[in-house]
N, C-alpha and C positions, 0 to 999 in steps of 0.2 A: 748255629746260624752265624753267618758272617755278613757284615754290612760293607758293601763295596760302592765306590763312586757316590759318596754321600748317601742320599735316600733313594737312589734309583734302582738298586739291586739288593735283593735278599737271597741268600743261598742256604739251602738245607741239604740233607743227605741225598735226596733224590731230585730236588727241584731248584730251579732258578725263578725268582719272581722279579720282574722288572717292568719299567714303563714301556708302553708300546712304542715301536719305531715304524717308520714308513714302510720298510721292507718286510714287516710282519703281515701286511695286508692279505696276501694270497693264502697263507696258512690260516689266518683268522677267518677269512671269508669261507674257506672250505669247511672248517670246523663248525662255524655258525650255521651254514646251510645244511650240513649233514646232521646237525643236532636240532634243527628248527622245530620239528614235531615234539621232540623230547623236552625242549625248553619252554615251548609256548604256554603250557598251563601255569608256569611259575613266573612269567615275565610280562611286562607291559606289551601291548600290541605295537609293533614297529611299522613305520611307514616304508614305502618302497625304496627310499633312499638309504635306509639303514645299512645295507650291505654293499654300498658303493665305495669305490676307492676315495672319492672326495669326502664323504662322511667320515671314513676311517681316518683320513689325514687330519680332519678337524678334531677328531678325538685324540690323535697323537699330540697336536698342538695344545689342546685343552689339558691333557694329562701332564704335560711338561710344565705348563703354567701353574696348575694346581700344586704340583710337587715343589716347584720353585718358591711359591708363596706359602708353602707349608699348610695348605688348606685341604689336601687330599692326596692319596696315593692310589692311582688306578693302574694296577699291575696285571700283566699277563703271566701265566704260569707255564713254564717249560720244563720238560723232563731232562735231567742232566745227561742221561745216557745217549740220547739221540736228538736233542733239541726239539722234540715234538711239542707243539702247543697243546695244552690239556684243558685250559679254561682261564678264568680270571678272578681276581679278588681285589676289592676296593676298600680302602679306609677313606671315608668321605665325611664331609661336614665337620672337619676338625675345628673344635672350639678351644680357644686359649682362655687365659684369665681364670676366673673362679670356677669355670665349668670343666675345663680340661677333658673334653669328651669327644667322641666320634662315633660314626656308624660303620658297620662292616656289611658288605654284600659280596656275593660270590656266584659264580656259575661254572659248570663243568661240562665238557663235551660228553655226549652219551657213551661213547666207547671207553671212557676212563673213570667211570663211577665205581664205587665200592672197592677201591684198591688202596684207600688210605691217603691218596694224594691231597684231597681237600683238607683233611684233618692236619696234615703236615703243613700245608700252606697257611691255614687258619692259625695254628699254634705259633708259627714263625711271625705272622703278621701281628698277633696279639703281643708277643714278646717285644717286637720292634716298637709297637705303639706305646707300651708301658715304659720301656727302658730308653729308647732313643727320642721318641716324640714327646715324652713326658705326659702321656694321656693317663687319666685316672679312671675313666669309665668308657667302655666300648658297648654300644647297643646294637642289637640285631633284631630283625623281624622276619617272620616267615608265615606262610599260610598254615592254618591249623592242621590241615590234612597232609602236610609235607613231612611225613614221619622221618625220612632220612635226614632232612635238614635239621629238624628238631633234635634228633639223636646226635648229630654232629656237634651242634651248639652245646648240648648238655655234656657230651664227652670232653669238650674243649674248655670246660669251666664256666660256661654261661649258665645263668640261672633264670628260670621263668619269672616274669614280673607281671604279666597280665595280658589283656587283649586290647588292641586299638581298633575301634570300630571304623569301617570304611577307610582304612589307612592308605592304601595305594590302589591304583587301577591296574589290575592284573588280568591278562587275557581278555581285555575289553570291558571289564566291569569293576566297580569299587568293591574291594574285598577286605574283610577283617584280617588282622594279623596277630599272631601271638608274639609278644615282645620278650626278649631276653637281654641280659646285661652281664658283662664280665667286669669286675672291679679290680683295680690293681691291688688294693689291700682289702680283700673281701673277708669280712668276719661273719657273714651269713652262713648258716648251716647248709647242708646239702638240700637242694630243692626236691620236693616230692613230685 
């Protein structure tokens, strides 16, 4: 992994992870529209403005502000071979001081799942958080029935910690989430 342009770009063998830019809108909108049914069971309900250029421009400004303030990294994921947008990954809620923690969230376009891209992006993001951002604890949550996401987290060194009741509104209703964490200096044994 290489760190380029401060905290704005992470590069792996197959991927580039970077902050969104205004000219990413068309590719982002196409991927989100084409994957809407696939993503709906795992995400909050979005209002009609979510896929508009204006809303995307607001997210671009927000992502740059969060990165500048070192409070979050909202990155899009592009394949190096052809610059195809595959999905996104976010390190958010970055806490400093005694906590040194953050949360990670991610999404993948339907046509790019089960090819190892998200594992590559997650591992690069975790390494970046631990080594560059000086994070000690990365937390993640997913729906209990989301087997692929749970397997991804466990494969990437996250360990199951419990269940958060009515944690987030997903697909229009409050849903329980299983919680995982990855610790920079984890001395816990392998989770069962």
